[in-house]
VEXLOLO-310502 format. One record per residue (C-alpha): residue in three letters; chain; x, y, z. Coordinates in steps of 0.2 Angstrom, whole numbers, plus 5000, padded with zeros to 4 digits. Each point is the difference from the previous one (the first is absolute). Last residue first. Example, Ala and Ser with C-alpha at 12.3 -4.5 7.8 and 13.67 -1.06 7.14 Angstrom:
+--------+--------+------+------+------+
: residu : chaine :    X :    Y :    Z :
+--------+--------+------+------+------+
:    SER :      A : 5068 : 4995 : 5036 :
:    ALA :      A : 4994 : 4983 : 5003 :
+--------+--------+------+------+------+
***
This chain:
+--------+--------+------+------+------+
: residu : chaine :    X :    Y :    Z :
+--------+--------+------+------+------+
:    ASP :      A : 4446 : 4980 : 4743 :
:    ILE :      A : 5001 : 4990 : 4984 :
:    ALA :      A : 5017 : 4999 : 4992 :
:    TRP :      A : 5011 : 5011 : 4989 :
:    GLY :      A : 5019 : 4997 : 4996 :
:    ALA :      A : 5001 : 5002 : 4981 :
:    GLU :      A : 5000 : 4981 : 4998 :
:    ILE :      A : 4983 : 5000 : 5010 :
:    LEU :      A : 4992 : 5012 : 4987 :
:    ALA :      A : 5008 : 4991 : 4986 :
:    ASP :      A : 4993 : 4984 : 5006 :
:    ALA :      A : 4983 : 5007 : 5003 :
:    GLY :      A : 4997 : 5006 : 4983 :
:    PRO :      A : 5005 : 5012 : 4986 :
:    PHE :      A : 5005 : 5014 : 5012 :
:    TYR :      A : 4997 : 5019 : 5000 :
:    LEU :      A : 5006 : 5012 : 5013 :
:    ASP :      A : 4991 : 5016 : 5003 :
:    PRO :      A : 5010 : 5016 : 4998 :
:    GLU :      A : 5002 : 5008 : 5013 :
:    ALA :      A : 5002 : 4997 : 5018 :
:    ASN :      A : 4991 : 5005 : 5016 :
:    GLU :      A : 4992 : 4983 : 5002 :
:    ARG :      A : 5004 : 4989 : 4985 :
:    HIS :      A : 4987 : 4996 : 4988 :
:    LEU :      A : 5003 : 4982 : 4992 :
:    VAL :      A : 4992 : 4997 : 4983 :
:    LEU :      A : 4999 : 4981 : 4996 :
:    THR :      A : 4999 : 4997 : 4981 :
:    LYS :      A : 4989 : 4987 : 4992 :
:    SER :      A : 4984 : 5007 : 5008 :
:    THR :      A : 4989 : 4993 : 5014 :
:    LEU :      A : 5012 : 5004 : 5014 :
:    SER :      A : 5001 : 5018 : 4993 :
:    GLU :      A : 4982 : 5002 : 5004 :
:    TRP :      A : 5002 : 4995 : 5018 :
:    HIS :      A : 5012 : 5015 : 5003 :
:    ILE :      A : 5018 : 4995 : 5004 :
:    SER :      A : 5008 : 5008 : 5015 :
:    GLY :      A : 5016 : 5008 : 5006 :
:    TYR :      A : 5012 : 5000 : 5015 :
:    GLY :      A : 5019 : 5003 : 5003 :
:    LEU :      A : 5013 : 5000 : 4986 :
:    SER :      A : 5014 : 4991 : 5010 :
:    LYS :      A : 4992 : 4984 : 5007 :
:    HIS :      A : 4985 : 5001 : 4988 :
:    LYS :      A : 4982 : 4999 : 5006 :
:    MET :      A : 4983 : 4997 : 4992 :
:    HIS :      A : 4981 : 5003 : 5004 :
:    LEU :      A : 4987 : 4993 : 4988 :
:    LEU :      A : 4987 : 5013 : 4998 :
:    GLY :      A : 4982 : 5001 : 4998 :
:    ASP :      A : 4996 : 5010 : 5015 :
:    PRO :      A : 4992 : 4985 : 5009 :
:    THR :      A : 5017 : 4992 : 4999 :
:    VAL :      A : 5005 : 4989 : 4984 :
:    ARG :      A : 5004 : 4982 : 4999 :
:    MET :      A : 5000 : 4999 : 4981 :
:    GLU :      A : 5001 : 4981 : 5000 :
:    ALA :      A : 5015 : 5000 : 4987 :
:    ILE :      A : 5008 : 5015 : 5009 :
:    ALA :      A : 4998 : 4993 : 5017 :
:    ASP :      A : 5006 : 4983 : 4995 :
:    ARG :      A : 5016 : 5007 : 4992 :
:    THR :      A : 5003 : 5011 : 5015 :
:    GLN :      A : 4997 : 4985 : 5012 :
:    GLN :      A : 5013 : 4990 : 4989 :
:    GLN :      A : 5013 : 5014 : 5002 :
:    LEU :      A : 4996 : 5001 : 5019 :
:    SER :      A : 5003 : 4981 : 5001 :
:    ASP :      A : 5016 : 5001 : 4990 :
:    SER :      A : 5007 : 5013 : 5012 :
:    TRP :      A : 5002 : 5018 : 4994 :
:    ASN :      A : 5015 : 5004 : 4989 :
:    MET :      A : 5016 : 5009 : 5004 :
+--------+--------+------+------+------+
***
């Protein structure tokens, strides 16, 4: 089950514009895997590194579309 088209576009925009919170994180959510975050430094690299709360290992994505395809969206 995918997120709405609007939320998917908001996720692409947030990644492109590096909309991070004061702690330097872009907070993410997944319908079955819970929550995670991407550190601002990862937003400037070619690979997005998503750290999941209470889970290992980190997940790696080649870009926003791959992240969205895997079911992640901004929280």
